[in-house]
C-alpha positions, -999 to 999 in steps of 0.1 A, spaced: 663 -405 -61 630 -419 -48 604 -435 -70 569 -439 -55 532 -436 -60 518 -402 -52 491 -395 -26 467 -402 -55 472 -439 -64 470 -429 -101 501 -407 -99 538 -417 -101 565 -395 -87 603 -396 -91 619 -373 -65 655 -361 -67 673 -351 -36 707 -334 -34 717 -320 0 744 -300 -17 717 -279 -34 691 -278 -6 697 -291 29 660 -300 33 661 -327 6 639 -327 -25 651 -303 -52 630 -316 -81 602 -340 -86 588 -354 -118 551 -363 -116 532 -384 -141 495 -395 -139 494 -433 -141 471 -433 -172 492 -405 -187 523 -406 -208 556 -389 -205 540 -360 -224 516 -355 -194 544 -354 -168 551 -322 -149 581 -309 -130 578 -295 -94 605 -275 -77 601 -263 -42 600 -225 -38 630 -227 -14 653 -239 -43 666 -207 -58 684 -223 -88 694 -257 -102 724 -265 -124 712 -273 -160 733 -305 -160 714 -317 -129 680 -309 -144 689 -326 -177 701 -357 -158 670 -357 -136 646 -355 -166 665 -382 -185 665 -405 -155 628 -398 -148 619 -405 -184 636 -439 -183 619 -448 -150 584 -435 -159 585 -445 -195 586 -421 -223 
């Protein structure tokens, strides 16, 4: 998991990587505008990732919500 500011300084990103799911790295990212709330956050999944286990997605969203505030 990587937490960082996005390319836009008003955006926060929590990236989740799991090489067991995708050898290239990031499999899911949660992006929240700095001035936004958890309700404004969006999820991004690379096109190369065919599927994700529900338990992984749930864990990632719960973790991102804790990190980004929600």
